[in-house]
Phi, psi and omega in degrees: 000317179299321179294323178296318179297318178297317179297320178297321181301312182289330175294315180293323177295324177295319177296322181296335179299338178296337180266007184302325178298346178245084189310311182300316180292321179298315181296320182292314180295319179298317178296319181300313179297318180297315182298315182297314184287323178296318179294324179295317180295317179298319180295317179296329181274000179095011181244041178296326178239112179253129181287117178242126183223146175274123186233124179282153177284345182266134181295141177078006180239127185279347183085157180282108184289345181272359179288138179270134178253084188227083178299141178249179178301130180089349174282163184238129174258125181247131183210158166284171187219120181234327193207179175281343184298312181293334177295313180292323179297314178297321183297315183278337181278319190234353182046057188274175169266121177270142178230146175237137180275156173230149181198157176294163178294127181287157179245152180288145173291134177263111181249141181268116180267098182289345181272002180288123180288161176096189186289132182243010180238170177107201182238178179070218185295336181291339184258005183279127175278141186256132177259094183281332186285339182076008181284153180243157176294135176288127182253130176291146177287125180293319181170192184229154172240137170287130184228164179277167175299323179299317179295322177298316180295325180278353181257008178301128180088344181280167180238172181302339180260358182234005185276002175082004179268145183282153174289327180291140177084359179290142181247160174288154178298324180295322179295317178294316181297318184297328182257009185284143175257002179216170174297153180249130178257129177230138177248096186295344174294336176068007176196170178273151177238179178275000176082359180279341178203176182255122176293159179298129179285134172281155178285101186256342181262164176294124181302338181278355180294126182269136177254130005288144183284137181247334186285336181203170179259143179249127179245124185248132177224161178221135180256128180240132176246139176296153179300138182288153173233177181298323183263351179227076179295155180276147176276002181299146185233077181279340178246134181299149175295123183251023178293150183293341177239148184284081177273132179302141183302321177302324179290320176300319179299315181296327182281341187255348182260115187286322185241277182225149182283159175292138181299151178233143177233132176252119182253129183249135175279131177304135180304333180291347179250008182282158175297350177261004177278139180297338181270001183289133179240119180297331180294339178282346185253311181206160178284147181290154176099142175078009181243122180280312182250095185297320182293317178298317179298318178298317179297321180296313180297316181294324178297319179294322179293314183294316183270355184054048178251158174262137176281140178253166176269004181263139179234193181295335179296314177294327177296321178299316178297319180296317180298321178298315178294318182299313182288327178296321178287322182295312183286336179290339180273351181278000000 
């Protein structure tokens, strides 16, 4: 049934292309088809009703429930990324522009272990520095590509250096945002996680952006999944789908969950507490100094507060290294 809905979605989108010469009508019809099909897929997967709550960053405060969370064209939605569920939810709620980052393959940090016994001079293996920490060099994001919902679904678990997008032609997030006719969704983790913590955010915004932001509005959300059990596996997709044929992740999810899915909660930060609010104070979030991208850092801190997640020191660079190790071991056993 899920596969039928997906096929119907792409058929209807093809029909909607006939209205492309009339941009407003085309966008509305395209969104309508997307909304209907995304909600149908979520319902079939057991996510017909997703708990959405407004959550303040301040303890003991419920946040203003009467605040509207309504991103407009050119606004930016910032979120953590765990699964395909939030992609479909964002698609039917806001009809946004999805973007994926690209970057070169990161390299491991070479650390000199002075405590290593034995000969430390010479050539060959004697001169190799050992990286015990497993940390990787932080790589700047080259740019972003606007992508379809289908590409987002097929990029679950991938990183900026493994998602198959070229470095050439990548644009800055600000360039995409400035010309956007819809809200822009960005996932600063740059890859999916298991949802147990927040990966290190990459610097995705222009470092010259001053906080509080005045040129556009920033909307921050956090997706939380309950811990998986034997009978309620999680839909999070931290490892890419390695099936020999490109089956959509929602269909894989339906085939792998025996009873009911683990509950999901989407927590929204009130716009009055956003980095684009005139009342926002950076001193309330972090101490000044040592931060290159102030807006990204503010979004990271606020996401942890809203989702009650812990920030990790691991980023997409370490995820790339892990995937390389994972696949080398997997294929060596075949």
